[in-house]
N, C-alpha and C positions, 0 to 999 in steps of 0.2 A: 677615318679621314683618307689616309691614302686609297682604302677600297672605293670611298665615294669618289674621289677624284677619277679614280678609273674607269667609274660605269660611265660619270658623265663623257671622257676622252670615247667610250665608244659610241654611245648616243648622238653625240655629236659629228662620229665617224659615219654609223650607218646614214644616217640624215646627209650629210656631205656624200654618198656614195650612190643616193635618190637621182634617178635622171630626174630630169620637168615632167615627163609623160605622168610616171607616177605620182610624183609630189601634185599636179597638177589633177588629177584623177583621184587623189583622198581627198581634197579638199572639195574638189565637187560631191563626193557623194556627203561628205560630212556637213557641206549647205542643203543639200536635200533633206536629209535627215533634223537639219536644224528648221527649215522651211513647215517639215511636218511636226514638229512640236508646237510651232507659230498656231499652226492653222487649228491643230488641236486646243490647245489653252484658249482662242477664240471662239470655239465650237462649246466648249466646259463654261465658258464665260456667259456667252447668249445663252444656253440650256439654263443656268443659274440668274440670270433674268428675267427671263421667261415663268420660272418657277417661283421669281419673287413675286411677282406683277400679277400671278394665277392664285397663290395663297392668300392676298392682301386681305380677301374680302374674308374667309373662313377665322385669318387673327382677331378681325375685328369682330365677327360671329364670337368668335371664343371667348375674346374682351368681352362681349356684352353678359355674356354666361355666367364667367367667372363671378363677373360684378353681381352677382343674383345669391353667391355661396358665401356665408362668414368670413371672414379672414381666409381665405381660398388658396392666397399664395403666401401666408404665413406657416399656412399648415405646407405649399410645397417644400418653401426653405429648410424645414423643422424634419421632411420626409426625407431629401436624399441624403447621405451619409456624409457626403466631404462639404456640404451646408452648415449641416445641421450640427457641425463635428466644430464648425468655426463659430457657432450661436453662444453670447455666454449669456447668460440672464438678463443682462443690460441691452444687448440684442433683442433679446426676444420680448422685454419688457416695450423696447419701442416699437418694434414691427407689426409689434398688435393691431397698430394703425397701419399698417400698408394697403392699399385701397389696390395697387396695382403693378405690373411690372412691365414694361415695354420695350422694344426696340425698336431705334432709327436708324437708319446711315450716315456717314460721315463721307461728306464731299460727295456723295455719289459713287462709293466704294464699296465695292464686295466685298475686299479685305478690311474693311473699318464702320465699326458701329461706335452705338452709343445705347447705355446699359442706363434704363430710366426707370427710377424709384419712389413711386404715386403715391404719399400720405395724407389721409385727412387731419383736419385740424389736433393737433395736441397738444401735451403742456410741456416734450422735451424739443421738440428742433421748431424752426423756425421756416423754412423749406418746405413747398408742398411739394418739390420733384426734388429730387438729388441726383444725379448724373454721374455717371463715366465713360469715358472714349475710349477705345480702343482700336485703332491702325496700324497697319502693316506698312513699314516703310517702305526697304527695301532689304534684301540679302544682308547687307552690310550691318544696318542699324536695327532691322529687327523688329518690331514691336513696338510703339511708343505708347501712351497715356496719358491722359486729361480729365479732370476734373473739377468741378461745380464747389466742392467740400461742402461741409456741414454746419450751417450756424444754428450751435445748440443754444437754447434759450436762457440756461445756467449752464454756469464754469464746470460744475459736477453733473450732468444732467438725468443723472438718476442715483442720489447716494444712499450710500450705507445697506444696500440688499446684500452686497457681500463684497472677495474681498476682487472680482475679476476686474479688468481696467479695460475700455479699448486699446486694442493695441493689435499690429502686424505677427505676433507670434514667434519673432525672433529672438536670439538670446542677444544679450548685452551685458558689456562688463561696466560691475557695479565694484564701487569701492566702501567698503565701509572701514569704520573704528577710528584713532586719535594719533597723529604724530609718526613714530615708528610702528604702530601695531596695526596699521594700516592693512587689511585684508582685501584682494581683486580677487572677482569670482564672478561665474557666469551665473547667470540668470537668468531664466524661462520668464518672458511675458504670456501673459494670459493672449488666445488666439481670439480676436471679434473679429464678423461679420463686416458689420458696419465701419467698419477702421479701412478697409480696402478701399471705399469709396474716401477715403481721407488722403490718399498717397496715390499718387502718379505711377506707381510702379506695378507692372502685370507682365513678370518674370512666373509666376504661378501658374496655376493651372485653373485658378476661378475665372477667367475670363472665358475658357472654354464649356466649364461648370456651367457658367450663366447661360450661355448661347447653346450649346447641343442639346442640355440635359432639361437647366427650370425653364426658359425659354419654349423650346421647341417640343418639349415631351413632357409639359409641367402635368398634365392628365395622367401621364403617369405617373406617376410621383406624387400626385397626392392620393388617387388612390392605394399607393403604395404601403401606406399608414398601416400598422399591426391592427387588425381587427377592424379595419375601416368600413364604416358603416354611414352609408347616406343619411340616417338620423342623425349622429353626430355633427351634422355641419348643415343649422337650419339654413334653409332659404327663405331670402326673403323679395318678395316680388311687389313691383310698384304696378298700379291699377292697370295701368297700358303694356303693360310687361307678363301676362299672365300666362301667357303659352310659350313655351320653349319651342325655336322649330327644332326638327332634329334633319341634320343634312346628309344627303347618300352621300 
């Protein structure tokens, strides 16, 4: 405690011994550095906006082509090691009906986006689209989440397939027994991908995986499957979509 106090006294002593010209010179240099950082941030933001606008037509064309491939996004989620690890058998059953994954901006903010999952009509969920928003608020609050939630058609959407449950994979304290024989123990809940869309929590890496890997590099992950052959994934063409345009 005494050493810390001595250091503070030394620091104050050095500050008090600085002449006004030196103090102004120090602040002047720092202000110039701050201005350069602000200019850099504005330039980076402008470049990111330009890239975002230029990429929209490409994402739209990719979406059109992906829609021709049977269960494209389901195979992408299965292929990625992080999302594949989180998928229970129940997840896999529901995600067989996944038609599309797409992103939209939140409040026109580059550091905020909404992850949208679009489903074909199925016997498990009411919603055509479920979503989760992630937005960077500030350095103090960090990332915040918002969700649409999932309206299940039944209380237990998929029953008796196995012992998997839709949950976030965290440990929780379970108390078993009766009277004085109660035993408290930590029980690991099964991980589930869909449960992530039922919680506002965004402290894990899944938001980055969805944005940087699943969304931006879905084609890479689609072909990353072991022994992936295009014949494995039948392409269903509408008459007016017989030709797939190859982009330069």
